[in-house]
C-alpha positions as CSV (number, residue, x, y, z in Angstrom):
1,M,85.6,-120.5,-32.9
2,H,89.2,-121.0,-34.1
3,P,89.6,-124.0,-35.2
4,V,86.8,-125.7,-36.3
5,D,86.5,-128.9,-35.9
6,I,83.2,-131.0,-35.8
7,A,82.2,-134.1,-36.6
8,G,79.2,-135.8,-37.7
9,L,77.6,-139.2,-38.5
10,R,79.4,-139.2,-41.6
11,L,81.5,-135.4,-42.3
12,K,83.0,-133.3,-40.5
13,L,83.9,-130.0,-40.9
14,R,87.4,-128.3,-40.5
15,E,89.8,-126.3,-41.7
16,L,91.3,-126.4,-44.9
17,T,95.1,-126.1,-45.4
18,R,97.2,-125.5,-48.9
19,D,97.2,-129.5,-49.1
20,D,93.3,-128.8,-50.1
21,M,94.1,-126.7,-52.9
22,D,92.8,-129.9,-55.8
23,A,90.2,-131.5,-54.1
24,V,88.4,-127.8,-53.9
25,H,89.5,-127.2,-57.8
26,A,88.1,-130.1,-58.5
27,I,84.6,-129.1,-57.0
28,Y,84.8,-125.3,-58.2
29,G,86.7,-125.7,-61.3
30,D,84.2,-128.1,-62.5
31,A,81.4,-128.1,-64.5
32,D,78.5,-129.8,-62.9
33,A,79.3,-129.0,-59.7
34,T,78.7,-125.1,-60.3
35,R,75.7,-125.4,-62.8
36,H,73.5,-123.7,-60.6
37,L,75.7,-121.9,-58.1
38,S,76.8,-117.9,-58.2
39,F,79.7,-118.8,-60.3
40,E,81.2,-119.7,-63.4
41,P,83.3,-122.7,-62.8
42,R,87.1,-120.9,-61.1
43,T,90.6,-121.6,-62.4
44,R,93.3,-123.4,-60.7
45,E,94.9,-120.2,-59.2
46,Q,91.5,-118.6,-58.6
47,V,90.4,-121.3,-56.9
48,E,94.5,-120.6,-55.1
49,E,93.6,-117.7,-54.3
50,I,89.9,-119.2,-52.7
51,V,91.7,-120.9,-50.4
52,S,94.3,-118.7,-49.6
53,R,91.8,-115.6,-48.6
54,S,89.9,-119.0,-46.4
55,M,92.9,-119.5,-44.9
56,A,93.7,-116.2,-43.6
57,S,90.1,-115.1,-42.6
58,A,90.5,-118.5,-39.9
59,D,93.1,-116.2,-38.0
60,E,91.0,-113.0,-37.9
61,R,89.7,-111.3,-35.1
62,P,86.6,-111.1,-35.0
63,R,85.7,-114.3,-37.3
64,T,83.9,-113.2,-39.7
65,E,83.9,-116.1,-42.3
66,Y,83.9,-119.6,-41.6
67,A,85.5,-120.8,-45.0
68,L,85.5,-125.1,-44.6
69,A,86.7,-128.4,-45.9
70,V,84.0,-131.0,-45.3
71,V,85.3,-134.5,-45.4
72,R,84.5,-138.0,-44.9
73,P,86.3,-138.6,-42.5
74,E,86.7,-142.8,-42.5
75,E,88.5,-141.7,-46.0
76,G,90.3,-138.9,-44.9
77,D,88.9,-137.0,-48.6
78,L,87.8,-133.6,-48.7
79,V,84.2,-134.1,-50.5
80,G,83.0,-130.3,-50.6
81,F,83.5,-126.8,-49.3
82,A,81.1,-124.9,-47.0
83,R,80.9,-120.9,-46.1
84,L,79.2,-119.1,-43.7
85,A,79.6,-115.3,-43.1
86,L,78.2,-113.2,-41.0
87,D,76.0,-110.7,-41.6
88,P,77.7,-107.4,-41.4
89,H,74.3,-105.4,-40.9
90,A,72.3,-108.1,-38.8
91,Q,72.9,-108.9,-35.1
92,K,73.5,-113.2,-34.3
93,A,72.9,-113.7,-38.4
94,A,74.7,-115.3,-40.9
95,T,74.6,-116.4,-44.6
96,I,75.9,-120.3,-45.4
97,G,76.4,-122.1,-49.0
98,F,78.3,-124.9,-49.4
99,A,78.9,-127.2,-53.3
100,L,79.9,-130.6,-52.7
101,R,81.6,-133.1,-55.8
102,P,79.3,-134.6,-58.0
103,D,80.2,-138.0,-57.6
104,T,78.8,-137.6,-53.4
105,W,75.7,-136.4,-54.4
106,G,72.2,-137.9,-53.5
107,V,72.8,-140.0,-50.1
108,G,72.4,-137.6,-48.0
109,L,76.0,-135.5,-48.1
110,G,74.0,-132.0,-48.6
111,T,71.3,-132.8,-45.8
112,E,74.6,-133.6,-43.0
113,T,76.5,-130.5,-44.4
114,V,73.7,-128.3,-43.7
115,H,73.4,-129.8,-40.5
116,L,77.0,-129.4,-39.4
117,M,76.7,-125.9,-40.6
118,C,73.3,-125.4,-38.1
119,A,75.6,-126.9,-35.3
120,L,78.5,-123.8,-35.9
121,A,76.1,-121.6,-36.1
122,F,73.9,-122.0,-33.8
123,N,75.7,-124.4,-30.8
124,H,79.9,-122.8,-31.1
125,L,78.6,-119.0,-32.9
126,D,75.6,-118.9,-30.7
127,L,73.7,-117.2,-34.0
128,H,70.2,-116.5,-33.8
129,R,69.7,-117.0,-38.0
130,I,71.1,-118.2,-40.7
131,W,69.7,-118.3,-44.3
132,A,70.7,-119.8,-47.9
133,A,70.1,-119.2,-51.2
134,R,69.6,-121.0,-53.8
135,A,69.3,-121.1,-58.2
136,P,65.6,-121.7,-58.7
137,L,66.4,-124.8,-61.4
138,N,68.2,-126.4,-58.5
139,A,66.0,-128.8,-57.2
140,A,67.8,-130.9,-55.7
141,S,69.2,-127.8,-53.3
142,A,65.6,-127.3,-52.0
143,K,64.9,-131.0,-51.2
144,T,67.9,-130.7,-49.0
145,L,67.9,-127.4,-47.7
146,L,64.1,-128.2,-46.8
147,R,64.7,-131.8,-45.5
148,A,67.9,-129.8,-43.5
149,G,65.0,-127.8,-41.9
150,M,65.0,-125.0,-42.7
151,T,62.2,-123.1,-44.0
152,E,61.9,-121.0,-48.1
153,E,61.5,-117.8,-47.1
154,G,61.1,-116.0,-50.6
155,R,63.0,-115.1,-53.8
156,I,65.0,-112.4,-54.1
157,R,64.5,-111.5,-57.9
158,E,67.1,-110.8,-60.6
159,H,69.9,-111.4,-57.2
160,V,72.9,-112.7,-59.8
161,F,74.8,-111.9,-62.8
162,V,76.0,-115.6,-63.7
163,R,76.4,-116.7,-67.7
164,G,76.2,-113.5,-69.2
165,A,72.1,-113.1,-67.1
166,W,70.6,-111.9,-64.2
167,R,69.3,-115.3,-62.3
168,D,66.7,-115.0,-59.3
169,S,68.0,-116.6,-55.9
170,V,65.1,-118.4,-53.4
171,T,65.7,-118.2,-50.1
172,Y,66.0,-120.5,-47.0
173,S,66.1,-119.7,-43.2
174,I,66.4,-122.0,-40.0
175,L,66.3,-119.8,-36.7
176,D,68.4,-120.7,-33.3
177,H,64.5,-121.6,-31.5
178,E,63.8,-123.8,-34.8
179,W,66.7,-125.9,-35.0
180,R,66.9,-126.8,-31.1
181,A,62.9,-127.6,-30.7
182,A,64.2,-130.3,-34.0
183,G,66.2,-131.7,-32.2
184,A,68.5,-131.5,-35.3
185,F,71.9,-130.7,-33.6
186,A,71.5,-133.6,-32.3
187,A,71.8,-136.1,-35.8
188,T,75.5,-134.0,-36.6
189,G,77.5,-135.7,-33.6
190,D,78.5,-133.1,-32.4
191,R,77.1,-131.4,-28.7
192,G,78.6,-127.9,-28.3
C-alpha cells in the first residue's frame, strides 16, 4: 500500500517526508521519549538517515516496512513515529512499534496509534498477526497495548542491548479475528 493515509478520530498515519526531519528528531533525539526504547537518543544525522531509509522503503516492491508519521490533522503537527515491519519468517505477520512526543502522553494518543497500525495491518495489508514489544519498566506502554486490544504473550529475556546492559522485552500480539471481533477497526474511522 502506497501511499499510506489512514485517519482515525484524532490522528492520522501518513508517509514521512523530508519536512518531517525536525519533528522526528524531537522524538528520537529526546531522552524522555527514548527512555524505554531499544536505542539511546539519536543525533540529527542518525534521524536524517532513518527518515531517508523510511522514505526509500515506501517505494520498494514488495514493500516490507511501513515507517510512518503520526500526525494530528487539525493542527498539522507530527506527534509520533510508527513502524510496521513484515516478518520475513512468518506468513502474514508483522511487528509494530511507535514513539510519541512526551508532551502528547497521557491522553490516549498511543492507543489510537496502535489502533491505526492495526487498521493498516488488518484492513489494508490483510495480515493475520501483529506483535509488539515493550521494556519491562514501561508501564504506560503496557496499559496502551492492552487498552488497544493486544494480549500479553510473554518475555524475551535479554532481548536488546541498550545503555550498556541487556534488557528484557515483554511481548504482545493481536490476531486479525480478535481485531474484527472487538470492532476495534470502527474506532479508527478507517473502513478498510
